[in-house]
N, CA, C and O of each residue as an XYZ file, in Angstrom:
888
protein
N     145.723     83.044     93.182
C     144.349     83.513     92.975
C     144.231     84.077     91.562
O     145.098     84.833     91.123
N     143.219     83.733     90.883
C     142.978     84.211     89.521
C     141.901     85.279     89.509
O     141.248     85.530     90.522
N     141.717     85.917     88.336
C     140.665     86.946     88.200
C     139.285     86.346     88.386
O     138.377     87.023     88.868
N     139.110     85.066     88.007
C     137.800     84.423     88.185
C     137.460     84.283     89.645
O     136.297     84.391     90.035
N     138.507     84.032     90.485
C     138.241     83.912     91.915
C     137.807     85.232     92.520
O     137.039     85.239     93.483
N     138.276     86.352     91.982
C     137.915     87.666     92.526
C     136.452     87.972     92.308
O     135.793     88.529     93.186
N     135.934     87.611     91.140
C     134.553     87.958     90.798
C     133.542     86.926     91.292
O     132.336     87.154     91.195
N     134.013     85.794     91.820
C     133.083     84.771     92.310
C     132.546     85.199     93.672
O     133.352     85.453     94.567
N     131.201     85.298     93.888
C     130.657     85.737     95.188
C     130.944     84.725     96.278
O     130.970     83.516     96.047
N     131.155     85.246     97.454
C     131.393     84.371     98.605
C     130.135     83.581     98.921
O     129.027     84.050     98.659
N     130.292     82.379     99.486
C     129.106     81.562     99.789
C     128.116     82.264    100.706
O     126.905     82.124    100.536
N     128.631     83.028    101.691
C     127.715     83.675    102.619
C     126.969     84.848    101.999
O     126.001     85.343    102.576
N     127.427     85.307    100.795
C     126.763     86.424    100.147
C     125.614     85.981     99.250
O     124.964     86.827     98.636
N     125.348     84.692     99.155
C     124.259     84.208     98.298
C     122.923     84.712     98.819
O     122.703     84.716    100.031
N     122.029     85.137     97.939
C     120.725     85.650     98.391
C     119.910     84.564     99.058
O     119.955     83.409     98.635
N     119.166     84.914    100.093
C     118.342     83.920    100.787
C     117.215     83.436     99.888
O     116.785     84.166     98.996
N     116.735     82.235    100.103
C     115.623     81.740     99.286
C     114.390     82.613     99.497
O     114.155     83.089    100.608
N     113.612     82.825     98.462
C     112.420     83.686     98.601
C     111.430     83.098     99.596
O     111.188     81.891     99.631
N     110.869     83.988    100.401
C     109.872     83.540    101.390
C     108.603     83.099    100.681
O     108.216     83.669     99.661
N     107.971     82.094    101.225
C     106.735     81.587    100.642
C     105.612     82.589    100.879
O     105.317     82.941    102.021
N     105.007     83.033     99.833
C     103.946     84.040     99.936
C     102.688     83.436    100.558
O     102.357     82.273    100.328
N     102.004     84.250    101.345
C     100.745     83.809    101.942
C      99.682     83.746    100.851
O      99.542     84.702    100.089
N      98.928     82.651    100.752
C      97.888     82.586     99.712
C      96.924     83.759     99.826
O      96.584     84.207    100.921
N      96.495     84.241     98.665
C      95.624     85.403     98.651
C      94.310     85.174     99.375
O      93.815     86.063    100.068
N      93.738     83.974     99.215
C      92.449     83.715     99.850
C      92.582     83.696    101.370
O      91.668     84.105    102.086
N      93.736     83.214    101.862
C      93.930     83.165    103.308
C      94.098     84.578    103.875
O      93.569     84.896    104.940
N      94.838     85.417    103.152
C      95.000     86.805    103.585
C      93.662     87.540    103.556
O      93.354     88.313    104.463
N      92.872     87.298    102.515
C      91.561     87.932    102.416
C      90.657     87.518    103.579
O      89.974     88.352    104.174
N      90.660     86.217    103.895
C      89.834     85.738    105.002
C      90.271     86.361    106.324
O      89.438     86.739    107.147
N      91.597     86.465    106.520
C      92.092     87.039    107.769
C      91.717     88.517    107.886
O      91.306     88.973    108.952
N      91.857     89.255    106.798
C      91.491     90.670    106.827
C      89.997     90.844    107.102
O      89.592     91.761    107.817
N      89.195     89.969    106.537
C      87.752     90.051    106.790
C      87.456     89.787    108.263
O      86.671     90.508    108.879
N      88.083     88.754    108.829
C      87.838     88.432    110.238
C      88.308     89.562    111.150
O      87.652     89.872    112.144
N      89.431     90.169    110.819
C      89.915     91.278    111.637
C      88.970     92.472    111.539
O      88.707     93.139    112.539
N      88.459     92.743    110.338
C      87.544     93.875    110.174
C      86.247     93.664    110.936
O      85.569     94.629    111.287
N      85.898     92.416    111.193
C      84.679     92.097    111.968
C      84.986     91.849    113.453
O      84.111     91.408    114.197
N      86.198     92.125    113.876
C      86.608     91.978    115.273
C      86.473     90.526    115.748
O      86.180     90.268    116.916
N      86.690     89.588    114.826
C      86.565     88.177    115.176
C      87.571     87.731    116.233
O      87.186     86.973    117.123
N      88.845     88.155    116.191
C      89.762     87.736    117.259
C      89.280     88.158    118.645
O      89.364     87.380    119.596
N      88.774     89.388    118.763
C      88.242     89.827    120.056
C      87.008     89.021    120.428
O      86.802     88.710    121.601
N      86.184     88.679    119.443
C      84.989     87.881    119.719
C      85.361     86.503    120.239
O      84.710     85.986    121.147
N      86.404     85.901    119.672
C      86.851     84.589    120.146
C      87.300     84.677    121.602
O      87.011     83.785    122.399
N      88.004     85.748    121.945
C      88.444     85.921    123.332
C      87.249     86.067    124.265
O      87.243     85.495    125.356
N      86.236     86.825    123.850
C      85.042     87.001    124.688
C      84.294     85.676    124.836
O      83.822     85.350    125.926
N      84.184     84.915    123.752
C      83.508     83.614    123.823
C      84.244     82.660    124.763
O      83.613     81.907    125.506
N      85.569     82.691    124.731
C      86.337     81.870    125.669
C      86.067     82.303    127.106
O      85.967     81.466    128.003
N      85.948     83.618    127.321
C      85.618     84.115    128.657
C      84.246     83.669    129.113
O      84.055     83.346    130.285
N      83.280     83.648    128.193
C      81.940     83.167    128.549
C      81.970     81.683    128.914
O      81.253     81.243    129.813
N      82.799     80.921    128.213
C      82.950     79.517    128.588
C      83.507     79.361    129.987
O      83.089     78.475    130.733
N      84.458     80.226    130.350
C      85.015     80.183    131.705
C      83.969     80.570    132.749
O      83.915     79.984    133.831
N      83.138     81.563    132.416
C      82.077     81.972    133.341
C      81.073     80.838    133.528
O      80.612     80.593    134.643
N      80.731     80.142    132.436
C      79.812     79.009    132.558
C      80.414     77.924    133.446
O      79.720     77.352    134.286
N      81.694     77.643    133.261
C      82.340     76.627    134.105
C      82.281     77.037    135.570
O      81.986     76.212    136.436
N      82.560     78.307    135.851
C      82.540     78.776    137.241
C      81.139     78.694    137.827
O      80.970     78.317    138.987
N      80.121     79.052    137.021
C      78.748     79.028    137.538
C      78.297     77.612    137.861
O      77.550     77.396    138.815
N      78.752     76.643    137.062
C      78.376     75.252    137.326
C      79.229     74.650    138.441
O      78.741     73.835    139.225
N      80.480     75.041    138.512
C      81.377     74.473    139.531
C      80.997     74.942    140.927
O      81.019     74.161    141.878
N      80.647     76.230    141.051
C      80.299     76.773    142.358
C      78.792     76.879    142.573
O      78.339     77.459    143.559
N      78.020     76.315    141.645
C      76.567     76.208    141.798
C      75.922     77.577    142.053
O      75.200     77.766    143.032
N      76.198     78.515    141.156
C      75.531     79.806    141.273
C      74.036     79.615    141.085
O      73.603     78.885    140.193
N      73.265     80.259    141.911
C      71.803     80.139    141.862
C      71.209     81.502    142.138
O      71.554     82.142    143.132
N      70.310     81.958    141.260
C      69.738     83.288    141.419
C      68.521     83.294    142.328
O      68.280     84.280    143.024
N      67.747     82.214    142.336
C      66.540     82.236    143.157
C      66.109     80.866    143.634
O      65.253     80.766    144.513
N      66.667     79.825    143.086
C      66.245     78.488    143.454
C      65.178     77.973    142.511
O      64.478     78.757    141.869
N      65.049     76.655    142.425
C      64.066     76.066    141.540
C      64.685     75.669    140.208
O      65.776     76.113    139.850
N      63.950     74.808    139.473
C      64.463     74.290    138.206
C      64.642     75.396    137.180
O      65.642     75.428    136.463
N      63.659     76.317    137.107
C      63.759     77.407    136.135
C      64.947     78.311    136.442
O      65.647     78.758    135.534
N      65.169     78.577    137.725
C      66.281     79.454    138.106
C      67.619     78.808    137.804
O      68.581     79.518    137.509
N      67.715     77.476    137.866
C      68.962     76.805    137.560
C      69.353     76.965    136.095
O      70.536     76.910    135.757
N      68.357     77.163    135.219
C      68.638     77.352    133.802
C      68.897     78.806    133.448
O      69.349     79.096    132.340
N      68.622     79.725    134.363
C      68.691     81.147    134.043
C      70.101     81.587    133.688
O      70.303     82.255    132.674
N      71.080     81.222    134.512
C      72.452     81.677    134.267
C      73.032     81.042    133.002
O      73.595     81.768    132.182
N      72.924     79.704    132.797
C      73.425     79.149    131.538
C      72.745     79.751    130.313
O      73.403     79.993    129.301
N      71.447     79.995    130.388
C      70.746     80.575    129.249
C      71.218     82.003    128.992
O      71.337     82.417    127.839
N      71.484     82.751    130.046
C      72.004     84.112    129.876
C      73.390     84.088    129.235
O      73.697     84.948    128.409
N      74.220     83.133    129.593
C      75.556     83.022    129.004
C      75.447     82.623    127.533
O      76.169     83.154    126.689
N      74.552     81.698    127.228
C      74.335     81.310    125.827
C      73.842     82.496    125.006
O      74.241     82.670    123.855
N      72.977     83.305    125.598
C      72.503     84.505    124.911
C      73.638     85.487    124.695
O      73.716     86.118    123.641
N      74.520     85.627    125.677
C      75.675     86.502    125.523
C      76.552     86.082    124.356
O      77.068     86.931    123.630
N      76.725     84.777    124.169
C      77.514     84.291    123.034
C      76.852     84.674    121.714
O      77.530     85.093    120.775
N      75.525     84.529    121.641
C      74.815     84.908    120.418
C      74.916     86.408    120.156
O      75.025     86.825    119.002
N      74.884     87.213    121.193
C      75.019     88.663    121.040
C      76.387     89.031    120.473
O      76.494     89.920    119.629
N      77.425     88.349    120.934
C      78.774     88.609    120.422
C      78.852     88.291    118.939
O      79.420     89.065    118.168
N      78.288     87.161    118.530
C      78.321     86.768    117.119
C      77.547     87.756    116.259
O      77.984     88.102    115.161
N      76.393     88.215    116.754
C      75.582     89.157    115.982
C      76.328     90.466    115.739
O      76.243     91.037    114.652
N      77.049     90.939    116.733
C      77.758     92.218    116.591
C      78.879     92.109    115.563
O      79.203     93.100    114.908
N      79.477     90.929    115.407
C      80.572     90.784    114.448
C      80.093     90.810    113.001
O      80.919     90.809    112.089
N      78.788     90.833    112.766
C      78.286     90.947    111.390
C      78.569     92.322    110.806
O      78.582     92.487    109.586
N      78.792     93.300    111.657
C      78.972     94.679    111.203
C      80.428     94.935    110.841
O      81.336     94.592    111.598
N      80.645     95.549    109.662
C      81.983     95.923    109.232
C      82.081     97.411    108.979
O      81.058     98.062    108.767
N      83.278     97.969    108.995
C      83.438     99.417    108.866
C      83.417     99.930    107.439
O      83.386    101.143    107.235
N      83.434     99.031    106.416
C      83.613     99.495    105.048
C      82.304     99.714    104.294
O      82.262    100.518    103.363
N      81.246     99.020    104.675
C      79.932     99.277    104.105
C      79.850     99.031    102.615
O      80.303     97.997    102.126
N      79.273     99.983    101.887
C      78.989     99.815    100.478
C      80.218     99.571     99.608
O      80.140     98.729     98.713
N      81.362    100.260     99.811
C      82.528     99.945     98.978
C      82.931     98.480     99.061
O      83.310     97.886     98.052
N      82.856     97.895    100.239
C      83.205     96.486    100.387
C      82.218     95.608     99.617
O      82.617     94.623     98.995
N      80.944     95.961     99.655
C      79.945     95.172     98.939
C      80.154     95.249     97.432
O      79.957     94.262     96.724
N      80.552     96.415     96.945
C      80.697     96.605     95.508
C      81.929     95.916     94.948
O      81.942     95.554     93.772
N      82.959     95.725     95.752
C      84.224     95.206     95.243
C      84.511     93.781     95.683
O      85.455     93.175     95.177
N      83.747     93.228     96.593
C      84.089     91.908     97.120
C      83.183     90.820     96.587
O      82.077     90.633     97.094
N      83.641     90.083     95.551
C      82.813     89.002     95.014
C      82.816     87.789     95.927
O      81.950     86.921     95.820
N      83.801     87.729     96.837
C      83.852     86.626     97.789
C      83.119     86.967     99.087
O      83.141     86.180    100.033
N      82.479     88.120     99.139
C      81.881     88.580    100.380
C      80.826     87.621    100.933
O      80.856     87.340    102.131
N      79.888     87.099    100.120
C      78.919     86.141    100.687
C      79.570     84.927    101.329
O      79.143     84.476    102.392
N      80.613     84.393    100.679
C      81.308     83.231    101.257
C      81.984     83.591    102.571
O      81.968     82.805    103.518
N      82.580     84.783    102.630
C      83.240     85.220    103.858
C      82.228     85.416    104.980
O      82.491     85.059    106.128
N      81.079     85.980    104.649
C      80.034     86.161    105.667
C      79.622     84.818    106.263
O      79.566     84.657    107.482
N      79.332     83.855    105.384
C      78.895     82.544    105.850
C      79.987     81.865    106.662
O      79.718     81.329    107.737
N      81.215     81.884    106.157
C      82.308     81.210    106.857
C      82.544     81.822    108.224
O      82.769     81.097    109.193
N      82.498     83.160    108.322
C      82.735     83.812    109.610
C      81.630     83.470    110.598
O      81.905     83.196    111.766
N      80.377     83.485    110.139
C      79.257     83.180    111.045
C      79.328     81.734    111.532
O      79.120     81.469    112.716
N      79.619     80.806    110.635
C      79.708     79.390    111.025
C      80.897     79.175    111.958
O      80.801     78.436    112.938
N      82.016     79.825    111.646
C      83.210     79.666    112.482
C      82.960     80.160    113.901
O      83.285     79.467    114.865
N      82.389     81.347    114.036
C      82.163     81.899    115.376
C      81.089     81.111    116.123
O      81.174     80.951    117.340
N      80.090     80.623    115.411
C      79.077     79.790    116.070
C      79.702     78.502    116.587
O      79.382     78.050    117.686
N      80.586     77.916    115.801
C      81.280     76.705    116.230
C      82.177     76.979    117.432
O      82.231     76.186    118.372
N      82.884     78.116    117.392
C      83.732     78.488    118.524
C      82.892     78.694    119.774
O      83.284     78.273    120.862
N      81.736     79.342    119.626
C      80.856     79.575    120.775
C      80.405     78.257    121.390
O      80.449     78.076    122.607
N      79.971     77.341    120.532
C      79.529     76.048    121.060
C      80.684     75.303    121.716
O      80.510     74.705    122.777
N      81.859     75.332    121.099
C      83.003     74.645    121.687
C      83.409     75.231    123.021
O      83.717     74.495    123.958
N      83.411     76.568    123.116
C      83.803     77.211    124.372
C      82.803     76.900    125.485
O      83.197     76.624    126.618
N      81.516     76.943    125.163
C      80.514     76.662    126.193
C      80.453     75.174    126.523
O      80.195     74.803    127.667
N      80.688     74.328    125.534
C      80.748     72.890    125.822
C      81.909     72.577    126.762
O      81.785     71.742    127.658
N      83.037     73.252    126.551
C      84.167     73.073    127.463
C      83.815     73.577    128.854
O      84.194     72.969    129.855
N      83.084     74.699    128.916
C      82.674     75.214    130.213
C      81.695     74.313    130.928
O      81.626     74.314    132.157
N      80.929     73.535    130.161
C      79.937     72.650    130.786
C      80.558     71.418    131.417
O      79.856     70.644    132.067
N      81.878     71.213    131.238
C      82.518     70.036    131.822
C      82.546     70.085    133.348
O      82.852     69.084    133.996
N      82.229     71.242    133.921
C      82.140     71.306    135.380
C      80.980     70.465    135.899
O      80.949     70.110    137.078
N      80.026     70.146    135.027
C      78.909     69.277    135.411
C      77.702     70.053    135.871
O      77.810     71.183    136.347
N      76.538     69.423    135.720
C      75.303     70.018    136.203
C      74.646     70.985    135.238
O      73.780     71.757    135.650
N      75.028     70.974    133.958
C      74.386     71.859    132.985
C      72.973     71.369    132.722
O      72.796     70.224    132.307
N      71.951     72.206    132.950
C      70.567     71.774    132.705
C      70.350     71.407    131.239
O      70.612     72.212    130.346
N      69.880     70.211    131.002
C      69.628     69.760    129.640
C      70.834     69.179    128.941
O      70.686     68.536    127.902
N      72.031     69.385    129.478
C      73.232     68.827    128.894
C      73.599     69.460    127.560
O      73.136     70.550    127.224
N      74.440     68.758    126.804
C      74.940     69.251    125.532
C      73.816     69.453    124.503
O      73.863     70.438    123.766
N      72.797     68.559    124.415
C      71.730     68.810    123.436
C      71.026     70.151    123.640
O      70.767     70.864    122.671
N      70.716     70.500    124.888
C      70.069     71.784    125.151
C      71.023     72.938    124.859
O      70.597     73.981    124.363
N      72.308     72.763    125.162
C      73.292     73.800    124.874
C      73.372     74.070    123.375
O      73.358     75.225    122.949
N      73.455     73.018    122.582
C      73.538     73.167    121.134
C      72.281     73.833    120.587
O      72.367     74.734    119.752
N      71.124     73.398    121.049
C      69.859     73.978    120.577
C      69.755     75.450    120.926
O      69.374     76.263    120.083
N      70.088     75.801    122.151
C      69.948     77.195    122.586
C      70.939     78.118    121.890
O      70.579     79.220    121.478
N      72.181     77.674    121.756
C      73.182     78.500    121.072
C      72.783     78.697    119.615
O      72.891     79.801    119.082
N      72.321     77.628    118.971
C      71.930     77.733    117.563
C      70.764     78.694    117.396
O      70.813     79.582    116.545
N      69.713     78.529    118.198
C      68.545     79.389    118.061
C      68.839     80.839    118.382
O      68.416     81.735    117.651
N      69.563     81.084    119.472
C      69.902     82.453    119.851
C      70.779     83.123    118.797
O      70.607     84.305    118.500
N      71.714     82.369    118.238
C      72.572     82.928    117.205
C      71.761     83.286    115.969
O      71.975     84.337    115.365
N      70.831     82.417    115.592
C      69.971     82.719    114.454
C      69.168     83.987    114.660
O      69.014     84.784    113.735
N      68.654     84.180    115.866
C      67.919     85.410    116.166
C      68.831     86.624    116.025
O      68.418     87.645    115.473
N      70.060     86.527    116.514
C      70.999     87.629    116.414
C      71.355     87.956    114.972
O      71.455     89.129    114.611
N      71.548     86.931    114.140
C      71.880     87.172    112.731
C      70.725     87.827    111.993
O      70.938     88.728    111.181
N      69.503     87.384    112.267
C      68.337     87.998    111.638
C      68.186     89.447    112.086
O      67.856     90.318    111.280
N      68.423     89.704    113.358
C      68.321     91.071    113.866
C      69.379     91.968    113.244
O      69.115     93.141    112.977
N      70.579     91.431    113.008
C      71.630     92.232    112.377
C      71.234     92.648    110.969
O      71.581     93.741    110.521
N      70.504     91.778    110.267
C      70.072     92.115    108.912
C      68.954     93.150    108.917
O      68.830     93.925    107.969
N      68.141     93.177    109.965
C      67.001     94.099    110.030
C      67.358     95.400    110.740
O      67.039     96.485    110.254
N      68.016     95.290    111.881
C      68.319     96.461    112.711
C      69.702     97.038    112.459
O      69.961     98.197    112.782
N      70.591     96.235    111.882
C      71.981     96.649    111.725
C      72.871     95.845    112.646
O      72.454     95.427    113.727
N      74.119     95.628    112.203
C      75.029     94.814    112.997
C      75.299     95.383    114.371
O      75.482     94.635    115.331
N      75.327     96.711    114.475
C      75.603     97.321    115.774
C      74.482     97.102    116.766
O      74.696     97.234    117.971
N      73.278     96.767    116.287
C      72.123     96.538    117.162
C      71.665     95.083    117.125
O      70.607     94.754    117.661
N      72.447     94.215    116.502
C      72.038     92.823    116.402
C      71.925     92.119    117.739
O      71.241     91.101    117.853
N      72.598     92.660    118.762
C      72.558     92.046    120.092
C      71.206     92.209    120.770
O      70.898     91.479    121.712
N      70.389     93.160    120.306
C      69.158     93.496    121.030
C      68.130     92.367    120.978
O      67.480     92.072    121.981
N      67.981     91.736    119.815
C      66.952     90.701    119.679
C      67.223     89.482    120.563
O      66.289     89.013    121.214
N      68.451     88.937    120.628
C      68.678     87.837    121.565
C      68.396     88.224    123.005
O      67.941     87.393    123.792
N      68.662     89.482    123.363
C      68.385     89.917    124.734
C      66.892     89.934    125.000
O      66.443     89.515    126.067
N      66.113     90.421    124.028
C      64.649     90.428    124.185
C      64.132     88.995    124.280
O      63.271     88.697    125.108
N      64.655     88.109    123.434
C      64.207     86.724    123.485
C      64.580     86.074    124.812
O      63.841     85.227    125.315
N      65.713     86.460    125.379
C      66.093     85.929    126.691
C      65.034     86.251    127.731
O      64.666     85.390    128.530
N      64.545     87.478    127.728
C      63.505     87.865    128.688
C      62.244     87.023    128.473
O      61.633     86.553    129.433
N      61.857     86.835    127.197
C      60.682     86.014    126.902
C      60.908     84.558    127.303
O      60.002     83.901    127.815
N      62.112     84.062    127.071
C      62.400     82.670    127.412
C      62.398     82.456    128.914
O      61.948     81.415    129.392
N      62.898     83.431    129.664
C      62.871     83.314    131.124
C      61.422     83.259    131.617
O      61.101     82.507    132.538
N      60.556     84.057    130.998
C      59.140     83.990    131.356
C      58.521     82.655    130.993
O      57.712     82.115    131.747
N      58.904     82.112    129.824
C      58.385     80.805    129.422
C      58.853     79.713    130.372
O      58.092     78.795    130.678
N      60.093     79.799    130.844
C      60.589     78.821    131.808
C      59.807     78.882    133.110
O      59.478     77.853    133.699
N      59.512     80.112    133.555
C      58.781     80.264    134.810
C      57.341     79.783    134.687
O      56.777     79.240    135.637
N      56.745     79.986    133.501
C      55.331     79.625    133.313
C      55.142     78.209    132.806
O      54.014     77.721    132.731
N      56.224     77.550    132.461
C      56.107     76.190    131.924
C      55.485     76.156    130.547
O      54.673     75.274    130.268
N      55.841     77.096    129.669
C      55.273     77.154    128.327
C      55.643     75.904    127.541
O      56.689     75.295    127.767
N      54.757     75.531    126.604
C      54.965     74.303    125.837
C      55.158     74.541    124.344
O      55.378     73.583    123.603
N      55.084     75.783    123.880
C      55.256     76.029    122.455
C      56.690     75.742    122.026
O      57.623     76.099    122.745
N      56.891     75.103    120.865
C      58.261     74.814    120.415
C      59.091     76.063    120.163
O      60.320     76.000    120.182
N      58.434     77.206    119.924
C      59.191     78.433    119.671
C      59.831     78.969    120.943
O      60.733     79.804    120.878
N      59.378     78.502    122.089
C      60.068     78.807    123.356
C      60.953     77.622    123.694
O      60.767     76.962    124.716
N      61.929     77.357    122.813
C      62.711     76.118    122.937
C      63.493     75.989    124.234
O      63.711     74.856    124.663
N      63.935     77.064    124.900
C      64.636     76.833    126.169
C      63.764     76.175    127.233
O      64.276     75.558    128.167
N      62.439     76.308    127.090
C      61.534     75.711    128.067
C      61.194     74.264    127.731
O      60.510     73.598    128.508
N      61.652     73.774    126.605
C      61.348     72.408    126.186
C      62.392     71.430    126.724
O      63.505     71.842    127.050
N      62.056     70.150    126.821
C      63.052     69.150    127.234
C      64.226     69.111    126.259
O      64.068     69.497    125.100
N      65.389     68.658    126.695
C      66.590     68.724    125.839
C      66.479     67.937    124.546
O      67.074     68.333    123.543
N      65.736     66.835    124.532
C      65.625     66.008    123.332
C      64.301     66.245    122.600
O      63.885     65.414    121.793
N      63.645     67.361    122.872
C      62.375     67.654    122.212
C      62.623     67.993    120.741
O      63.409     68.889    120.434
N      61.960     67.285    119.840
C      62.180     67.471    118.408
C      61.643     68.810    117.922
O      62.278     69.474    117.103
N      60.481     69.209    118.420
C      59.896     70.470    117.974
C      60.766     71.670    118.305
O      60.971     72.545    117.464
N      61.277     71.711    119.530
C      62.142     72.812    119.919
C      63.430     72.831    119.111
O      63.900     73.897    118.714
N      64.010     71.643    118.864
C      65.244     71.576    118.081
C      65.010     72.031    116.645
O      65.849     72.726    116.072
N      63.873     71.645    116.057
C      63.576     72.059    114.691
C      63.379     73.567    114.595
O      63.839     74.195    113.642
N      62.701     74.147    115.576
C      62.494     75.595    115.556
C      63.822     76.341    115.685
O      64.083     77.286    114.941
N      64.649     75.917    116.624
C      65.950     76.568    116.791
C      66.812     76.400    115.546
O      67.488     77.339    115.125
N      66.790     75.210    114.960
C      67.566     74.972    113.746
C      67.059     75.800    112.572
O      67.849     76.298    111.771
N      65.734     75.947    112.472
C      65.173     76.752    111.389
C      65.564     78.217    111.522
O      65.850     78.878    110.523
N      65.578     78.725    112.742
C      65.977     80.120    112.959
C      67.447     80.311    112.609
O      67.810     81.314    111.993
N      68.295     79.365    112.992
C      69.712     79.470    112.645
C      69.912     79.414    111.136
O      70.687     80.195    110.584
N      69.218     78.495    110.465
C      69.356     78.389    109.011
C      68.903     79.679    108.328
O      69.544     80.137    107.382
N      67.806     80.263    108.802
C      67.334     81.517    108.225
C      68.337     82.639    108.465
O      68.592     83.449    107.575
N      68.903     82.685    109.663
C      69.894     83.709    109.966
C      71.137     83.581    109.103
O      71.660     84.583    108.617
N      71.620     82.349    108.907
C      72.798     82.144    108.066
C      72.504     82.496    106.613
O      73.354     83.063    105.925
N      71.297     82.160    106.141
C      70.935     82.473    104.765
C      70.893     83.977    104.532
O      71.444     84.476    103.551
N      70.236     84.695    105.437
C      70.136     86.146    105.288
C      71.510     86.794    105.415
O      71.832     87.731    104.685
N      72.314     86.293    106.341
C      73.664     86.840    106.499
C      74.498     86.624    105.251
O      75.238     87.517    104.838
N      74.388     85.449    104.644
C      75.168     85.144    103.449
C      74.748     86.006    102.262
O      75.596     86.559    101.561
N      73.458     86.118    102.040
C      72.954     86.809    100.852
C      72.989     88.320    101.010
O      73.365     89.042    100.087
N      72.600     88.785    102.169
C      72.413     90.226    102.344
C      73.427     90.873    103.270
O      73.880     91.990    103.019
N      73.780     90.183    104.329
C      74.679     90.764    105.324
C      73.940     91.668    106.280
O      72.718     91.803    106.217
N      74.686     92.277    107.155
C      74.088     93.175    108.157
C      73.673     94.488    107.512
O      74.306     94.966    106.571
N      72.631     95.040    108.021
C      72.172     96.343    107.533
C      73.177     97.418    107.954
O      73.600     97.473    109.108
N      73.547     98.264    107.002
C      74.570     99.260    107.260
C      74.007    100.644    107.542
O      74.596    101.406    108.308
N      72.864    100.983    106.929
C      72.313    102.319    107.068
C      70.811    102.280    106.874
O      70.252    101.229    106.563
N      70.147    103.424    107.056
C      68.705    103.502    106.880
C      68.334    103.253    105.425
O      67.278    102.681    105.154
N      69.176    103.668    104.484
C      68.894    103.484    103.066
C      69.197    102.081    102.599
O      68.808    101.721    101.487
N      69.873    101.270    103.394
C      70.309     99.934    102.987
C      69.114     99.001    102.842
O      69.283     97.830    102.505
């Protein structure tokens, strides 16, 4: 053995290769979603999909009649919109707005992601069969209700964004019972009705725009 052999490090003592760092944008997106309770929202949306499947599989009926058959699915769709509206609220408020140049993009991405998850979860729940109006009505109702929730979050605050979809649910149930024909009462319209789809889509687009540019209202001075 020579002196060179003494100073040569053993093979097992070689330092491990450096771990691949998580991209900054991915970490930022994850922190934003966690601050908005998005993981919990995804779990709740999955639960709503399971409830929809159970209601269709076991034919839950509140009172009988065509309008009553739509009541439970519409209430579940409204619940999904309420969950999305509440996730607009974050705990950091003004400091986050002042320091986050990516904040508008994060707002839009989170809202679109949760809306997509809501539609996917409820579409999976509708596989039990018998969903009134089918997938077109489901997509229209989820989109419109979500838009109402996003607009309410910007006006009332994220913590109260759930209130407007709930109020609209009551109005929509009345429209279903009365056979209303206005496109703004889209749950009462046929599933392929163009006017109802345009109104629901316009409300969703307005909600996403306001959420992206302004975000949820944080305080009375906001």
